[in-house]
Backbone as a chain_set.jsonl record, in Angstrom:
{"seq": "MPVKPSTVDLPLRLKTPDVWASQALEEPLELLNDHAHLEKKAATNALELLNRWPDPTPPAKWVQTMTSIARDEVEHLAVVTRILARRGGRLTKGHRSPYANSLRRLVRNGQGTRELLDRLLVSALIEARSCERFEMLSRFCDDRELAKLYAGLWASENGHYRVFLERARDLHTADDVEKRWDWMLNQEAKIVKQQTPGPRMHSGWA", "coords": {"N": [[0.798, -1.154, 0.014], [0.694, 2.187, -0.909], [2.697, 4.718, 0.678], [1.292, 7.523, 2.261], [1.91, 10.84, 1.258], [3.789, 13.152, 3.291], [4.792, 15.856, 5.342], [5.839, 15.961, 7.676], [8.3, 15.076, 8.836], [10.178, 16.581, 7.657], [13.069, 18.876, 7.77], [12.936, 21.568, 7.407], [13.03, 25.087, 7.941], [11.096, 26.985, 7.318], [7.787, 26.885, 6.578], [5.994, 26.319, 3.5], [3.359, 28.279, 2.499], [-0.071, 27.297, 1.795], [-1.065, 28.748, -0.257], [0.919, 28.962, -2.2], [0.714, 26.603, -3.753], [-1.686, 26.725, -5.168], [-1.164, 28.998, -6.736], [1.08, 28.232, -8.229], [0.101, 26.19, -9.62], [-1.483, 27.377, -11.525], [-0.526, 27.563, -14.03], [0.022, 24.831, -15.387], [1.569, 23.617, -17.48], [3.883, 25.15, -17.652], [4.827, 24.74, -15.105], [5.449, 22.154, -15.203], [7.433, 22.16, -17.184], [9.499, 23.572, -15.874], [9.871, 21.923, -13.781], [10.833, 19.486, -15.151], [13.357, 20.594, -16.022], [14.547, 20.775, -13.58], [14.782, 18.173, -12.675], [16.642, 17.336, -14.617], [18.867, 18.872, -13.96], [19.359, 17.823, -11.386], [20.132, 15.197, -11.815], [22.435, 15.659, -13.321], [23.931, 16.919, -11.411], [24.328, 14.849, -9.454], [26.003, 13.131, -10.833], [28.165, 14.804, -11.253], [29.001, 15.035, -8.465], [29.768, 12.383, -8.112], [32.317, 12.337, -9.033], [33.798, 13.802, -7.217], [34.749, 12.912, -4.841], [37.242, 13.104, -2.333], [39.564, 11.403, -2.574], [41.401, 9.371, -4.935], [40.101, 6.888, -5.387], [36.864, 6.397, -4.82], [34.754, 5.171, -2.233], [32.693, 2.348, -2.442], [30.065, 2.781, -1.477], [29.736, 5.507, -1.939], [29.873, 5.621, -4.701], [27.762, 4.028, -5.445], [25.506, 5.465, -4.227], [25.491, 7.954, -5.709], [25.182, 7.22, -8.367], [22.804, 5.855, -8.248], [20.936, 7.967, -7.371], [21.304, 9.645, -9.636], [20.247, 7.925, -11.729], [17.613, 7.69, -10.74], [16.724, 10.397, -11.06], [16.881, 10.836, -13.768], [15.022, 9.021, -14.695], [12.75, 10.181, -13.596], [12.883, 12.577, -15.077], [12.283, 11.625, -17.621], [9.624, 10.786, -17.366], [8.367, 13.05, -16.616], [8.806, 14.769, -18.889], [7.499, 13.194, -20.805], [4.806, 13.419, -20.013], [4.518, 16.214, -20.319], [4.937, 16.664, -23.11], [2.633, 15.178, -24.072], [0.64, 16.627, -23.337], [0.818, 18.835, -24.874], [2.91, 20.617, -24.36], [6.304, 21.93, -24.412], [9.629, 21.229, -23.831], [11.715, 23.723, -22.711], [14.767, 25.217, -24.028], [16.437, 26.807, -22.515], [16.989, 27.576, -19.056], [16.398, 28.901, -15.75], [17.217, 28.899, -12.304], [16.608, 30.804, -9.769], [16.405, 30.25, -7.024], [17.957, 27.933, -6.524], [20.429, 28.761, -7.468], [20.971, 30.854, -5.572], [21.296, 29.198, -3.331], [23.613, 27.762, -4.001], [25.476, 29.692, -3.824], [26.239, 29.715, -1.24], [28.157, 27.785, -0.902], [31.357, 26.842, 0.042], [33.589, 27.333, -1.966], [36.63, 25.896, -3.279], [37.671, 24.966, -0.948], [38.34, 22.324, -0.413], [37.302, 19.435, 1.311], [35.37, 20.736, 2.651], [34.004, 22.287, 0.753], [32.848, 20.15, -0.655], [31.312, 19.119, 1.374], [29.439, 21.16, 1.677], [28.353, 21.24, -0.838], [26.871, 18.802, -0.822], [25.166, 19.377, 1.287], [23.553, 21.451, 0.233], [22.457, 20.061, -1.935], [20.914, 18.336, -0.409], [19.168, 20.186, 0.808], [17.729, 21.263, -1.458], [16.456, 18.952, -2.31], [14.825, 18.453, -0.088], [13.084, 20.598, 0.011], [11.945, 20.381, -2.411], [10.617, 17.927, -1.933], [8.803, 18.841, 0.066], [7.2, 20.445, -1.486], [6.137, 18.7, -3.532], [4.44, 17.182, -2.004], [2.584, 19.131, -1.269], [1.51, 19.722, -3.84], [0.468, 17.367, -4.711], [-1.785, 17.259, -2.927], [-3.29, 19.59, -3.563], [-3.689, 19.608, -6.332], [-6.066, 19.357, -8.897], [-5.996, 17.721, -11.022], [-5.953, 14.449, -11.838], [-4.022, 12.745, -12.848], [-1.7, 14.326, -12.609], [-1.655, 14.748, -9.959], [-1.181, 12.186, -8.831], [1.35, 11.808, -10.026], [2.938, 13.653, -8.544], [2.663, 12.782, -5.879], [3.852, 10.325, -6.143], [6.531, 11.092, -6.672], [7.157, 12.396, -4.317], [7.935, 10.41, -2.445], [10.491, 9.61, -3.37], [12.166, 11.884, -3.5], [12.125, 12.305, -0.767], [13.658, 10.317, 0.187], [16.087, 10.918, -1.095], [17.067, 13.39, -0.03], [17.743, 12.589, 2.59], [19.671, 10.682, 2.108], [21.817, 12.216, 0.901], [22.531, 13.67, 3.133], [23.524, 11.578, 4.825], [25.819, 10.907, 3.383], [27.286, 13.181, 3.627], [27.975, 12.953, 6.299], [29.924, 11.059, 6.137], [32.109, 12.382, 5.494], [32.778, 14.39, 7.368], [32.944, 15.109, 10.883], [30.0, 14.336, 13.007], [29.216, 16.525, 14.564], [30.392, 18.691, 13.236], [28.991, 18.566, 10.763], [26.221, 18.879, 11.636], [26.274, 21.439, 12.695], [26.836, 23.066, 10.447], [24.746, 22.385, 8.798], [22.616, 23.249, 10.21], [23.009, 25.998, 10.056], [22.702, 26.273, 7.362], [20.068, 25.542, 6.876], [18.712, 27.633, 7.987], [19.66, 29.744, 6.24], [18.453, 28.957, 3.951], [15.785, 29.152, 4.501], [15.501, 31.958, 4.483], [16.156, 32.45, 1.775], [14.239, 31.119, 0.193], [12.045, 32.572, 0.881], [12.498, 34.971, -0.324], [12.028, 34.508, -3.061], [10.347, 35.101, -6.213], [6.804, 34.936, -7.009], [5.332, 32.331, -9.076], [5.058, 29.79, -11.762], [6.8, 27.688, -10.849], [8.872, 25.156, -9.335], [10.353, 25.927, -7.2], [9.573, 28.439, -6.485], [8.415, 31.614, -5.075], [5.7, 33.088, -3.23], [2.647, 35.034, -3.373]], "CA": [[-0.041, -0.059, -0.022], [1.511, 3.459, -1.0], [2.686, 5.635, 1.815], [0.668, 8.779, 2.009], [2.796, 11.921, 1.345], [3.743, 13.83, 4.46], [5.992, 16.723, 5.432], [6.148, 15.936, 9.192], [9.692, 14.831, 9.189], [11.133, 17.543, 6.889], [13.789, 19.723, 8.732], [12.737, 22.954, 6.746], [12.668, 26.151, 8.933], [10.022, 27.871, 6.813], [6.725, 26.207, 5.774], [5.377, 27.054, 2.315], [1.95, 28.404, 2.65], [-0.927, 26.549, 0.92], [-1.369, 29.612, -1.438], [1.836, 28.763, -3.161], [0.327, 25.472, -4.666], [-2.657, 27.198, -6.083], [-0.476, 29.941, -7.617], [1.925, 27.456, -9.054], [-0.722, 25.318, -10.505], [-2.259, 28.164, -12.538], [0.099, 27.335, -15.373], [0.46, 23.562, -15.156], [2.583, 23.232, -18.382], [5.051, 25.901, -17.28], [5.311, 24.044, -13.932], [6.014, 20.804, -15.648], [8.679, 22.413, -17.878], [10.339, 23.934, -14.887], [10.143, 20.549, -13.042], [11.745, 18.736, -15.983], [14.702, 21.018, -15.905], [15.099, 20.47, -12.19], [15.226, 16.698, -12.74], [17.843, 17.162, -15.414], [19.928, 19.385, -13.198], [19.531, 16.912, -10.278], [20.828, 13.996, -12.441], [23.922, 16.075, -13.63], [24.645, 17.252, -10.053], [24.666, 13.627, -8.91], [27.108, 12.659, -11.653], [29.301, 15.622, -10.771], [29.42, 14.718, -7.15], [30.358, 11.193, -8.221], [33.815, 12.459, -9.225], [34.382, 14.797, -6.219], [35.221, 12.335, -3.516], [38.716, 13.607, -2.169], [40.576, 10.32, -2.844], [41.256, 8.829, -6.325], [39.219, 5.827, -5.579], [35.807, 6.626, -3.952], [34.289, 3.946, -1.714], [31.543, 1.765, -3.153], [28.883, 3.31, -0.953], [29.624, 6.783, -2.591], [29.525, 5.451, -6.125], [26.224, 3.599, -5.447], [24.602, 6.596, -3.886], [25.322, 8.976, -6.666], [24.637, 6.647, -9.59], [21.417, 5.565, -7.964], [20.288, 9.199, -7.487], [21.324, 10.151, -11.05], [19.25, 7.093, -12.435], [16.172, 8.018, -10.411], [16.365, 11.797, -11.507], [16.768, 10.529, -15.271], [13.738, 8.375, -14.821], [11.796, 11.251, -13.329], [12.874, 13.405, -16.196], [11.507, 10.932, -18.836], [8.203, 10.707, -17.12], [7.808, 14.346, -16.766], [8.822, 15.214, -20.334], [6.463, 12.528, -21.533], [3.473, 14.125, -19.747], [4.52, 17.611, -20.814], [4.756, 16.578, -24.54], [1.41, 14.662, -24.38], [-0.385, 17.691, -23.034], [1.033, 19.893, -25.794], [3.97, 21.444, -23.897], [7.558, 21.665, -24.948], [10.758, 21.475, -22.873], [12.502, 24.907, -23.16], [16.155, 25.027, -24.159], [17.1, 27.525, -21.387], [16.207, 27.479, -17.759], [17.231, 29.472, -14.602], [16.529, 28.721, -10.938], [17.164, 31.704, -8.767], [16.488, 29.573, -5.749], [19.207, 27.072, -6.438], [21.685, 29.633, -7.627], [21.274, 31.488, -4.384], [21.913, 28.274, -2.367], [25.025, 27.51, -4.516], [26.468, 30.747, -3.406], [26.604, 29.335, 0.097], [29.182, 26.82, -0.975], [32.784, 27.33, 0.28], [34.45, 26.916, -3.128], [37.932, 25.905, -3.212], [38.096, 24.607, 0.374], [38.54, 20.929, -0.318], [36.151, 18.644, 1.79], [34.367, 21.753, 3.099], [33.265, 22.558, -0.385], [32.105, 18.964, -0.858], [30.276, 19.056, 2.384], [28.47, 22.22, 1.339], [27.555, 20.764, -2.089], [25.957, 17.781, -0.351], [24.161, 19.953, 2.069], [22.772, 22.149, -0.684], [21.723, 19.155, -2.491], [19.88, 17.938, 0.547], [18.104, 21.296, 0.954], [16.886, 21.311, -2.704], [15.528, 17.777, -2.311], [13.898, 18.56, 1.028], [12.058, 21.588, -0.459], [11.131, 19.668, -3.487], [9.753, 17.002, -1.184], [7.578, 19.5, 0.619], [6.401, 21.0, -2.612], [5.546, 17.597, -4.065], [3.449, 16.819, -1.109], [1.589, 20.093, -1.454], [0.901, 19.699, -5.211], [-0.452, 16.138, -4.633], [-3.046, 17.598, -2.316], [-4.013, 20.609, -4.276], [-3.891, 19.424, -7.856], [-7.33, 18.593, -9.311], [-5.748, 16.817, -12.234], [-5.563, 13.303, -11.085], [-2.658, 12.353, -13.339], [-0.559, 15.044, -12.042], [-1.648, 14.519, -8.434], [-0.489, 10.816, -8.672], [2.819, 12.036, -10.248], [3.557, 14.425, -7.503], [2.625, 11.923, -4.768], [4.921, 9.411, -6.366], [7.908, 11.677, -6.565], [7.488, 12.794, -2.956], [8.779, 9.372, -1.797], [11.84, 9.496, -3.946], [12.898, 13.006, -3.023], [12.337, 12.25, 0.737], [14.829, 9.46, 0.33], [17.362, 11.58, -1.644], [17.57, 14.38, 1.008], [18.336, 11.871, 3.679], [21.032, 10.04, 1.65], [22.856, 13.253, 0.821], [23.053, 13.956, 4.602], [24.355, 10.441, 5.229], [27.104, 10.877, 2.621], [27.99, 14.296, 4.327], [28.575, 12.488, 7.538], [30.966, 10.194, 5.812], [33.331, 13.358, 5.247], [33.087, 15.169, 8.544], [32.322, 14.68, 12.145], [28.616, 14.64, 13.19], [29.095, 17.942, 15.149], [30.66, 19.775, 12.107], [27.967, 18.529, 9.782], [25.062, 19.448, 12.19], [26.538, 22.856, 12.82], [26.666, 23.598, 9.113], [23.342, 22.035, 8.412], [21.656, 24.148, 11.013], [23.235, 27.309, 9.453], [22.21, 26.316, 5.906], [18.659, 25.518, 6.962], [18.304, 29.085, 8.308], [19.859, 30.534, 5.033], [17.431, 28.383, 2.945], [14.497, 29.757, 4.808], [15.594, 33.337, 3.941], [16.281, 32.466, 0.272], [12.958, 30.686, -0.434], [10.996, 33.658, 1.164], [12.753, 36.033, -1.242], [11.709, 34.137, -4.453], [9.118, 35.683, -6.776], [5.77, 33.914, -7.375], [5.258, 31.865, -10.577], [4.843, 28.403, -12.037], [8.122, 26.974, -10.572], [8.807, 24.254, -8.175], [10.97, 26.545, -5.998], [9.165, 29.912, -6.65], [7.831, 32.125, -3.839], [4.267, 33.235, -3.179], [2.265, 36.388, -3.186]], "C": [[0.817, 1.2, 0.038], [1.356, 4.177, 0.297], [2.144, 7.004, 1.452], [1.762, 10.005, 2.264], [2.659, 12.725, 2.569], [4.95, 14.873, 4.564], [6.434, 16.807, 6.905], [7.525, 15.95, 9.501], [10.719, 15.625, 8.553], [11.689, 18.607, 7.937], [13.546, 21.226, 8.358], [12.406, 23.914, 7.84], [11.435, 26.993, 8.492], [9.018, 27.028, 6.127], [6.228, 26.956, 4.639], [3.959, 27.122, 2.597], [1.136, 27.616, 1.603], [-1.145, 27.46, -0.364], [-0.385, 29.315, -2.557], [1.362, 27.732, -4.148], [-0.596, 26.001, -5.685], [-2.128, 28.125, -7.04], [0.439, 29.183, -8.521], [1.205, 26.62, -10.033], [-1.636, 26.036, -11.604], [-1.766, 27.907, -13.89], [0.821, 25.988, -15.329], [1.605, 23.15, -16.165], [3.905, 23.937, -18.097], [5.663, 25.28, -16.036], [6.068, 22.808, -14.26], [7.413, 21.01, -16.433], [9.795, 22.781, -16.805], [10.842, 22.684, -14.035], [11.121, 19.68, -13.862], [13.105, 19.231, -15.904], [15.324, 20.648, -14.617], [15.57, 19.012, -12.18], [16.439, 16.598, -13.494], [19.051, 17.655, -14.637], [20.237, 18.481, -12.029], [20.381, 15.729, -10.641], [22.324, 14.447, -12.643], [24.47, 16.428, -12.261], [25.072, 15.929, -9.33], [25.981, 13.02, -9.541], [28.26, 13.512, -11.506], [29.838, 15.25, -9.506], [30.165, 13.339, -7.164], [32.043, 11.183, -8.303], [34.503, 13.418, -8.147], [34.778, 14.201, -4.962], [36.798, 12.691, -3.532], [39.739, 12.628, -2.567], [40.386, 9.885, -4.309], [40.313, 7.716, -6.451], [38.084, 5.87, -4.478], [35.232, 5.27, -3.481], [32.986, 3.602, -2.445], [30.165, 2.481, -2.771], [28.623, 4.708, -1.648], [29.239, 6.682, -4.098], [28.118, 4.909, -6.242], [25.294, 4.664, -5.209], [24.454, 7.527, -5.134], [24.83, 8.411, -8.003], [23.202, 6.314, -9.43], [20.582, 6.859, -8.051], [20.162, 9.667, -8.94], [20.323, 9.244, -11.866], [17.829, 7.517, -12.097], [15.851, 9.379, -11.098], [16.216, 11.54, -13.11], [15.357, 10.065, -15.525], [12.567, 9.345, -14.665], [11.58, 12.169, -14.688], [12.112, 12.973, -17.397], [10.067, 10.882, -18.539], [7.638, 12.154, -17.185], [7.687, 14.988, -18.148], [7.759, 14.57, -21.12], [5.145, 13.142, -21.302], [3.412, 15.509, -20.404], [4.308, 17.487, -22.327], [3.212, 16.094, -24.831], [0.345, 15.645, -24.145], [-0.166, 18.992, -23.902], [2.217, 20.847, -25.316], [5.323, 21.008, -24.561], [8.663, 21.984, -23.789], [11.672, 22.609, -23.47], [13.99, 24.571, -23.191], [16.869, 25.607, -22.883], [16.347, 27.474, -20.136], [17.087, 28.169, -16.604], [16.356, 29.117, -13.36], [17.254, 29.632, -10.019], [17.404, 31.174, -7.435], [17.831, 28.772, -5.546], [20.479, 27.765, -6.633], [22.101, 30.305, -6.48], [21.869, 30.411, -3.294], [23.287, 27.91, -2.749], [25.968, 28.548, -4.02], [26.885, 30.565, -1.934], [27.751, 28.376, 0.224], [30.598, 27.453, -0.802], [33.674, 26.735, -0.871], [35.97, 26.926, -2.933], [38.561, 25.452, -1.877], [37.957, 23.078, 0.644], [37.206, 20.139, 0.201], [35.043, 19.516, 2.389], [33.465, 22.068, 1.958], [32.409, 21.398, -0.692], [30.972, 18.849, 0.053], [29.076, 20.027, 2.073], [27.593, 21.785, 0.111], [26.507, 19.67, -1.694], [24.738, 18.337, 0.42], [23.174, 20.787, 1.181], [21.899, 21.186, -1.5], [20.527, 18.576, -1.718], [18.758, 18.885, 0.66], [17.175, 21.326, -0.245], [15.874, 20.123, -2.805], [14.526, 17.889, -1.249], [12.82, 19.528, 0.589], [11.344, 21.061, -1.559], [10.049, 18.685, -2.865], [8.541, 17.659, -0.634], [6.643, 20.039, -0.496], [5.57, 19.933, -3.338], [4.303, 17.214, -3.283], [2.184, 17.743, -1.203], [0.776, 19.914, -2.816], [0.039, 18.481, -5.286], [-1.774, 16.343, -3.937], [-3.846, 18.645, -2.984], [-4.434, 20.589, -5.695], [-5.198, 18.796, -8.091], [-7.141, 17.66, -10.409], [-5.205, 15.46, -11.538], [-4.269, 12.516, -11.494], [-1.546, 12.934, -12.651], [-0.374, 14.884, -10.463], [-0.899, 13.186, -8.126], [1.013, 11.058, -8.949], [3.495, 12.72, -9.082], [3.681, 13.541, -6.206], [3.701, 10.853, -4.845], [6.352, 9.974, -6.173], [8.192, 12.151, -5.099], [8.297, 11.678, -2.327], [10.213, 9.294, -2.272], [12.592, 10.69, -3.393], [13.107, 12.974, -1.501], [13.484, 11.306, 0.989], [16.134, 10.089, -0.009], [17.931, 12.435, -0.61], [18.3, 13.621, 2.087], [19.679, 11.245, 3.365], [22.153, 11.048, 1.503], [23.379, 13.63, 2.305], [23.848, 12.832, 5.152], [25.764, 10.529, 4.636], [27.924, 12.084, 3.268], [28.702, 13.811, 5.474], [29.702, 11.56, 7.344], [32.29, 11.125, 5.71], [33.756, 14.09, 6.53], [32.553, 14.556, 9.788], [30.795, 15.123, 12.196], [28.421, 16.047, 13.658], [29.262, 18.962, 14.04], [29.42, 19.781, 11.169], [26.633, 19.188, 10.336], [25.094, 20.926, 12.241], [26.239, 23.622, 11.45], [25.367, 23.386, 8.521], [22.417, 22.928, 8.961], [21.779, 25.549, 10.304], [22.605, 27.372, 8.066], [20.723, 26.202, 5.885], [18.067, 26.973, 7.218], [18.481, 29.922, 7.039], [18.767, 30.161, 4.013], [16.116, 29.097, 3.217], [14.342, 31.111, 4.32], [15.502, 33.392, 2.44], [14.958, 32.089, -0.33], [11.909, 31.799, -0.277], [11.22, 34.789, 0.249], [12.366, 35.722, -2.761], [10.344, 34.829, -4.891], [8.179, 34.648, -7.109], [5.886, 33.464, -8.764], [5.115, 30.366, -10.598], [6.155, 27.631, -12.019], [8.12, 26.225, -9.393], [9.518, 24.929, -6.943], [10.672, 28.09, -5.98], [8.603, 30.288, -5.111], [6.442, 32.249, -4.026], [3.873, 34.659, -2.912], [1.369, 36.56, -1.893]], "O": [[1.625, 1.309, 0.96], [0.302, 4.291, 0.924], [2.519, 7.57, 0.425], [2.376, 10.103, 3.326], [1.525, 13.017, 2.947], [5.977, 14.704, 3.905], [7.28, 17.615, 7.287], [7.969, 16.732, 10.342], [11.918, 15.47, 8.781], [10.974, 19.127, 8.793], [14.026, 22.073, 9.112], [11.536, 23.594, 8.65], [10.825, 27.651, 9.336], [9.371, 26.449, 5.099], [6.033, 28.166, 4.756], [3.355, 26.1, 2.919], [1.703, 27.3, 0.557], [-1.389, 26.92, -1.443], [-0.748, 29.392, -3.73], [1.579, 27.939, -5.342], [-0.407, 25.81, -6.887], [-2.597, 28.096, -8.178], [0.516, 29.608, -9.674], [1.668, 26.379, -11.148], [-2.362, 25.434, -12.394], [-2.527, 28.021, -14.85], [2.048, 25.944, -15.245], [2.513, 22.419, -15.769], [4.962, 23.339, -18.296], [6.886, 25.276, -15.896], [7.117, 22.473, -13.71], [8.345, 20.21, -16.35], [10.919, 22.288, -16.907], [12.01, 22.51, -13.689], [12.118, 19.197, -13.326], [14.019, 18.425, -15.731], [16.488, 20.252, -14.556], [16.665, 18.708, -11.706], [17.303, 15.818, -13.095], [20.103, 17.016, -14.618], [21.42, 18.393, -11.698], [21.245, 15.305, -9.873], [23.277, 13.783, -12.235], [25.651, 16.127, -12.089], [26.1, 15.926, -8.653], [26.871, 12.506, -8.862], [29.368, 12.989, -11.628], [31.057, 15.131, -9.387], [31.069, 13.125, -6.356], [32.817, 10.352, -7.828], [35.684, 13.743, -8.266], [35.134, 14.931, -4.037], [37.494, 12.586, -4.542], [40.83, 13.083, -2.91], [39.29, 10.031, -4.85], [39.728, 7.549, -7.521], [38.314, 5.436, -3.349], [35.224, 4.314, -4.257], [32.295, 4.469, -2.98], [29.297, 2.721, -3.61], [27.473, 5.059, -1.913], [28.466, 7.463, -4.653], [27.365, 5.347, -7.112], [24.317, 4.788, -5.948], [23.327, 7.824, -5.531], [24.102, 9.108, -8.71], [22.426, 6.466, -10.373], [19.576, 6.853, -8.761], [19.083, 10.031, -9.407], [19.583, 9.814, -12.668], [16.971, 7.683, -12.965], [14.772, 9.496, -11.679], [15.307, 12.162, -13.66], [14.619, 10.57, -16.371], [11.593, 9.354, -15.419], [10.506, 12.429, -15.23], [11.428, 13.734, -18.082], [9.288, 10.938, -19.491], [6.57, 12.4, -17.747], [6.696, 15.617, -18.518], [7.145, 15.193, -21.986], [4.399, 13.386, -22.251], [2.39, 15.907, -20.963], [3.467, 18.242, -22.816], [2.609, 16.606, -25.774], [-0.753, 15.527, -24.689], [-0.81, 20.025, -23.718], [2.411, 21.868, -25.977], [5.454, 19.935, -25.15], [8.519, 22.893, -22.971], [12.279, 22.468, -24.532], [14.43, 23.706, -22.434], [17.751, 24.982, -22.293], [15.124, 27.334, -20.163], [18.307, 28.012, -16.543], [15.127, 29.051, -13.349], [18.346, 29.331, -9.536], [18.375, 31.506, -6.755], [18.612, 28.935, -4.609], [21.502, 27.415, -6.044], [23.298, 30.441, -6.224], [22.772, 30.717, -2.516], [24.119, 27.75, -1.856], [27.154, 28.281, -3.821], [27.811, 31.229, -1.469], [28.272, 28.164, 1.319], [30.939, 28.454, -1.431], [34.393, 25.753, -0.684], [36.514, 27.919, -2.45], [39.774, 25.53, -1.683], [37.541, 22.63, 1.713], [36.158, 20.214, -0.442], [33.92, 19.058, 2.598], [32.249, 22.12, 2.145], [31.237, 21.626, -0.994], [29.843, 18.544, -0.332], [27.902, 19.683, 2.214], [26.373, 21.937, 0.057], [25.39, 19.664, -2.212], [23.585, 17.925, 0.287], [21.979, 20.752, 1.472], [20.723, 21.469, -1.73], [19.416, 18.368, -2.206], [17.582, 18.522, 0.624], [15.958, 21.408, -0.078], [14.735, 20.228, -3.258], [13.398, 17.445, -1.463], [11.65, 19.222, 0.822], [10.137, 21.288, -1.652], [8.868, 18.649, -3.211], [7.416, 17.186, -0.793], [5.42, 20.041, -0.357], [4.432, 20.201, -3.725], [3.246, 16.955, -3.857], [1.027, 17.322, -1.218], [-0.454, 19.961, -2.849], [-1.04, 18.537, -5.875], [-2.77, 15.707, -4.279], [-5.073, 18.555, -2.952], [-5.29, 21.319, -6.194], [-5.455, 17.738, -7.516], [-8.029, 16.866, -10.721], [-4.205, 15.421, -10.821], [-3.601, 11.82, -10.73], [-0.611, 12.289, -12.178], [0.692, 14.884, -9.848], [-0.067, 13.142, -7.22], [1.859, 10.573, -8.198], [4.595, 12.318, -8.703], [4.713, 13.579, -5.537], [4.358, 10.503, -3.864], [7.22, 9.342, -5.571], [9.354, 12.283, -4.712], [9.31, 11.983, -1.698], [11.073, 8.895, -1.487], [13.659, 10.469, -2.82], [14.088, 13.51, -0.985], [14.227, 11.501, 1.951], [17.152, 9.867, 0.646], [19.109, 12.312, -0.276], [19.408, 14.008, 2.457], [20.632, 11.25, 4.144], [23.287, 10.8, 1.912], [24.568, 13.853, 2.531], [24.793, 13.079, 5.902], [26.758, 10.258, 5.309], [29.14, 11.967, 3.42], [29.868, 14.142, 5.693], [30.413, 11.269, 8.306], [33.409, 10.628, 5.836], [34.936, 14.368, 6.741], [31.791, 13.589, 9.749], [30.381, 16.09, 11.557], [27.512, 16.721, 13.173], [28.49, 19.907, 13.879], [28.883, 20.836, 10.832], [25.992, 19.952, 9.615], [24.13, 21.611, 11.9], [25.523, 24.621, 11.383], [24.918, 24.23, 7.745], [21.484, 23.368, 8.29], [20.768, 26.182, 10.0], [22.051, 28.393, 7.661], [20.108, 26.719, 4.952], [17.038, 27.363, 6.666], [17.608, 30.733, 6.729], [18.247, 31.025, 3.308], [15.437, 29.575, 2.309], [13.289, 31.489, 3.808], [14.847, 34.274, 1.884], [14.566, 32.708, -1.32], [11.028, 31.977, -1.118], [10.288, 35.554, 0.002], [12.395, 36.623, -3.6], [9.424, 35.074, -4.111], [8.592, 33.546, -7.47], [6.491, 34.152, -9.587], [5.057, 29.735, -9.543], [6.564, 27.017, -13.005], [7.419, 26.583, -8.446], [9.293, 24.53, -5.801], [11.478, 28.887, -5.499], [8.408, 29.479, -4.204], [5.91, 31.589, -4.918], [4.629, 35.421, -2.311], [0.947, 37.673, -1.577]]}, "num_chains": 1, "name": "protein.A"}
């Protein structure tokens, strides 16, 4: 029996208000296009992380995690683009995500394992916020096919954010990870609140 989507266990410091879902769903094809691009970027991110382990030979656990996430995201991309095309939409060539770009500016570039830690935590934040948004869309979407899509993706994103945190703890002490995670959660709450409204998975609300 499928598990009902929930946001109870998410660590996010700012809850998205219900009005976001109704505003984002006003243009479902635009939302699907944005969603597809996010899945593509998530797959690319996992493959980039695969090669960022600090030693020449990464442990099997690291390789398995990143390849599994990349595979999941590519499968999600295929599903979303198929629905988009069937409904008369098209995947645009270009795409910007102000939310993700702002989060990536938190990364301590050029600082070795600190940079990698930050990249993992940013990935976890994006997955956690996506998880929250999928749960909301599954409740507020009147379109049964899309509601089912979002409910199904919720479970996957919930698992992904947890795995990124687990891999972060392979790099640093639990105390270091928790301190940085706590700081990043507070920054993410500020960043998501600054986003403009629109048919985007990580948009703001009016």
